[in-house]
C-alpha positions, -999 to +999 in steps of 0.1 A: -424-603-324-418-580-296-420-592-260-451-583-240-446-553-217-455-574-187-427-599-195-402-570-201-411-554-168-409-587-149-374-594-164-363-559-152-377-565-117-371-602-114-352-598-081-377-573-065-397-594-041-426-569-037-429-563-074-429-600-082-454-608-055-478-581-068-474-593-104-480-630-098-512-621-079-525-608-112-508-632-136-493-663-120-475-675-151-452-645-151-434-664-123-415-679-152-395-646-154-387-642-117-353-649-103-346-684-090-345-671-055-381-657-058-393-689-075-383-706-043-402-681-021-432-699-006-455-669-004-448-660-040-452-696-052-485-699-034-498-667-049-487-676-084-503-710-083-534-697-067-538-672-096-529-698-123-525-735-116-501-738-146-476-716-127-466-747-108-443-754-137-421-724-127-420-730-089-387-742-076-381-779-074-380-776-036-415-761-035-428-786-060-426-809-030-448-786-009-482-804-005-501-772-001-488-756-033-492-787-054-527-794-040-538-758-048-525-763-084-542-797-089-575-785-074-576-755-097-569-777-127-597-801-117-621-772-112-612-757-146-618-791-163-651-795-145-662-760-154-652-765-190-669-799-192-701-784-177-700-755-201-699-778-232-723-803-217-750-778-209-742-747-229 
C-alpha cells in the first residue's frame, strides 16, 4: 500500500523546522517522521502533543521528562476518555 502523501512530505521535510511545526499543529502524530533534532524541540513537541496526545510517543526522551508536555498529553487522553464515556452513556 502506498504511503500517505502527508507522511511522504514529512519525510522529505523532516529537518525543516517551520514545515514540521506547521504540520504537527494539524496532525501531531506526524511527529513520528520528523528528525530526531526536531523531536527534541520543545515548541514542536508541545504543539504535536497539544494536537494529539498520542504524539507523546514520538517526542524525544529528554522532553518526555518535561512536566508540561506530559501533563498536556495525559490531560487530553483523560478528556478523550471522559467524552467517549459520556457519549456512550448518554448517546
